[in-house]
KOLLODO-117661 format. One record per residue (C-alpha): y, x, z; residue in three letters. Coordinates in steps of 0.5 Angstrom, whole numbers, plus 2048, in hexadecimal, padded with zeros to 3 digits. Example, Ala and Ser with C-alpha at 12.3 -4.5 7.8 and 13.67 -1.06 7.14 Angstrom:
2
7F7819810Ala
7FE81B80ESer
END
This chain:
177
7B884D8E3Met
7BC8478E5Asp
7C28478E0Thr
7C58428E4Thr
7C98478E9Phe
7CF84A8E7Ser
7D28508EALeu
7D884B8EDAsp
7D28478F1Asp
7D184D8F5Phe
7D884D8F8Gly
7DC8538FBPro
7D78568FFArg
7D08588FCIle
7CA85B8FFCys
7C585E8FAIle
7BE8608FEMet
7B78638FBGly
7B38698FBPro
7B58708FASer
7B68718F3Asn
7B686A8F1Ser
7BD86A8EEGly
7C18688F4Lys
7C786D8F3Ser
7C786D8EBThr
7C88658ECLeu
7CD8658F1Ala
7D186A8EELys
7D18668E7Ala
7D385F8EBIle
7D88638EFAla
7DC8658E9Ser
7DB85E8E6Lys
7DE85B8ECGln
7E28608EFSer
7DF8608F5Leu
7DF8668FAPro
7D88698FALeu
7D486B900Val
7CD86F8FFHis
7CA86F906Leu
7C6876905Asp
7CD879905Gln
7CF87590CLeu
7C887790FHis
7C887E90DHis
7CD88490DPhe
7D0886906Pro
7CE88C903Tyr
7C788D907Thr
7C088C905Asn
7C0885908Trp
7C288790FVal
7C3880913Pro
7C987F917Arg
7C887C91ELys
7C687591EThr
7CC873922Glu
7D187691DAsp
7CD873917Phe
7CE86C91ATyr
7D586D91BGln
7D686F914Leu
7D2869912His
7D6864916Glu
7DC867914Glu
7DA86690CAla
7D785F90DIle
7DE85D911Cys
7E285E90AGlu
7E3858906Glu
7E085A900Arg
7DA85F8FETrp
7D48608FBIle
7CF864900Ile
7C88668FDGlu
7C3869902Gly
7BE866907Asn
7BE86890ETyr
7BB862910Thr
7BD863918Lys
7C4861916Cys
7C385C910Ile
7C4856914Gln
7CB858916Ser
7CC85A90EArg
7C985390CLeu
7CE84F911Lys
7D485290DArg
7D1852906Ala
7D284D901Thr
7CC84F8FCGly
7C68538FCLeu
7C28568F7Ile
7BB8598F8Leu
7B885E8F3Leu
7B085D8F4Asp
7AE8618EFVal
7A68648EFPro
7A586B8F2Val
7A486E8EBThr
7AB86C8E9Thr
7AD86F8EFAla
7A98768EDLeu
7AC8768E6Trp
7B38758E8Arg
7B287B8EDTyr
7AF8808E9Ile
7B487E8E3Arg
7BA87F8E8Arg
7B88858EACys
7B88888E3Tyr
7BE8858E1Ser
7C48898E0Ser
7C98848E4Lys
7C98848EBPro
7C687E8EFArg
7CA8788F0Ile
7CB8778F7Gly
7C887E8F9Gly
7CB8838FELeu
7CD8888FAThr
7CF88A8F3Thr
7C988E8F1Arg
7C288B8EEArg
7BD88A8F2Glu
7B688D8F2Asn
7AF8898F2Val
7AC88A8F9Thr
7A58888FBTrp
7A9885901Ala
7AC8808FDMet
7A687E8F9Phe
7A287D8FFLys
7A8878901Tyr
7A88748FBIle
7A18738FBVal
79F872902His
7A5871906Ser
7AA86D902Ala
7A4867900Pro
7A3866907Lys
7AB863907Asn
7A985F901His
7A7859906Leu
7AD85A90BGly
7B285A905His
7AF853902Arg
7AF850909Ile
7B7852909Ile
7B884F902Phe
7B4849904Glu
7B884890AGln
7BF849907Ala
7C3843906Thr
7C8846901Ile
7C88468FAPro
7C284B8F8Lys
7BE84E8F3Leu
7B88528F2Met
7B68568EDLeu
7AF8588ECVal
7AF85D8E6Asn
7B38618E2Pro
7B485C8DCSer
7B78578E2Asp
7BC85D8E4Ile
7BD85E8DCAsp
7BF8578DBAla
7C48578E1Cys
7C785C8DETyr
7C88598D7Gln
7C98528DASer
7CF8548DFTrp
7D18598D9Asp
7D185F8DEIle
END
């Protein structure tokens, strides 16, 4: 991990990207608390609350996304790359969690058996392990890996890529979050 970055280097509008179950929501919540930033979970904008991941109409999601990024201060976690460019135009910092599939799988299983509700989830109930999510983590999410890296490399704002759990832990320690 590049320990030369302080949280202040990322400014008042931070994007966190990465594969499902990489720790985006947890990191975003910790940073939001430390920096007093409003926290936006894109999954909660894209899906109706208290549903089993029922998506909103695309235009409704885009409207909610635009309203969120127009604010002066925020931390937004999630990918939704169809609208990433407008988000990055407003962002002052970018963090990419580029963790291995095995890490994402472990985090998913651990989350589903935790007694705590998922940070950034749609309900307050514990989620169940599903075959669909296993398939998504193993087959679909890795296909997005290259695209996320390209977005990261092209970004001209302060940015940090974390590629394993020890890098993420080092950030928590270094930033006292």
